[in-house]
Phi, psi and omega in degrees: 000318179298321180295319178297317179298321180294319178298317179299318180296318180296319178296316180296321178298319180294319178298314179298316181296317180295323177294324182296327181292341181272352182282155179293145178285150177287143179271065180245149178251163183301325182295338178296335182261349184276324184216086188261348182275116180236146180300328183285347182272066177229146178288154175295312175198138184243133175259121183244131175249125179246127178270118184224099174281118193295124168216131184309317184289347181265001178297324178293326177294314178299322181299319179299320180295310181298321180299318179294317180296325181297340182270358177299136181266038176211170184292141181212155177223138181239136171238125175261123171257131183218175179282182185283080186272167179282168178298322180294319179291322177297321179297327178292324176290316180301322181299324179289321189273313196298335178277352185243325184235129180285313183260110179206161174210155179238122180247121180263126182264119182268157175056044176292122179291334180202144181303327185292348179273350183304314180301332182292342177287349176293335181300313180297324179294316179296327177297327178281320183297320184291342176291336180272109187287357177286341179272128177260336183218158186221134183227138173245136181226137161290155190295343183252019179257123183255116181241124183269168176295330176294322176299317182291320178299317176303313184297315180299320181298309183279340174301318179297322183287326188264346188305316183290347177263002181063030177246159185230133176295139183250171174247153178250111181282125184227160170242138180263122184220125181053040176080002181241152179259131180241135179292130181278320195256357177254113184281350179209164180299142180267118180264122184297335180267012178237343180234160178302122180228132180249120181263149172281180183300327182280344184071358180273347184217171180160206181230144179239138185254094183285148174286348184237078188272000188299141178219005177076019181191173165212157173231133181221149168269183185297319180298313181298314183294318179300315179296321179296311183294333180268003183254169177293340181297338179275002178262146186292339182264008182302324186280348189300332181255009180250110185299319182295313181295320179298325183278336186260327193234129170289169181307317183301314182290332183299334183299332182243011178234345183303325182301333183289344182252011177261131178056046180288129179294151177303138178092011180227149177286327181200184184270355186266133180229146180253135180277144175226154177222116182053050176066018176238135174294136180296134182301326186291347179261001182276123175246154186261135166268109193290343177260138177276074184268316188275316184292342180252001184265109186299319181293320177291322178302325181297332180270355179101344181291133179076018183245347186259120177291138191299331179289350178247011188289323181242146180220000000 
C-alpha cells in the first residue's frame, strides 16, 4: 500500500511539474533579487497574533519574539492567545510585553477541548482586526518564530511582484546551529528540475515551489486575509479531502498553512514560493525557529528535517 501511495505521489508530482512548465515566466530581472530591501516597503500598521500555550519555561521564548517585534520601525499591535490561565500567569505575560509594546491584548480561551485547537482561535481575532482599516497587514506567529522587519520588507516587495500570478512569497524556517542555518521543514534537497520553478529573465534567479512550505506563521495583506476568511480554507475541516494536507499537517499546524492550498494555480503544489539567487535562498526570507528542536532531535533527523544547511537546499 505504501508503495502504491508513493507511485501515486510521484505521478502527481510529474503532472504538477509538467503543468508548471506551461505557465508564463515572471517578468523579473536579476537586479530584483540583488537588492530587495527598500525603506518604502513597510506596512502602514501590522496586527500580530501570537499563539502561546502557557508554560513557565516558555516565557523566555515568548520574550525573544516580543523583543524582535518591538524593534519594528512601523506601527504594530499584538494579541496573545493563550489557554485559560490564572491571573498570576497572565501578569507574567504582561510583564514581558508592556515595557516593549504599547498596543497589546491577552485573550484567554476557555474550555479548550484540546490544546491543538488553540491556534484556530486566531481566526476570530483576525475577523475583528480586518474590520479596523488602520491595519494594512496581519501576521500569525507560533511563539517561537522570530520574524524581523527585514523579513516583512522582503515579503511586501515580492508580494507586489507575485500578486498577478496568484502566488505568495514564503519564508524559510531555520534553526541556527554552530554558526550555520538549517532548514526545519524540508526533509530533502529541492531539485529545480523536479518541482515547479519560475526563472527570471537571466535564469540565475527566480522562485521555487517546495512541497513542504510550512514555516510556523503567515503574513497577509488585507486582500489575502479577506479572501482567506471568506474561503473554506479558514474552516477546520478544509484539509479532510486534501491528501497532501492530511499527510503533512496535524490540526494545530493547519491553522496557519491552509491558506496556501486555497485557489492554487495550475502547475503548483501550493501558492507559496521561495526566492533564490544563483542557487542560494535569499537571506531576507529566512526566519528563525528560536528553539533548537529539529537539529538536535535524533528521530526528526532520521526523516531529514533539520539536517540540510540552507546553502545546500536547492540544486
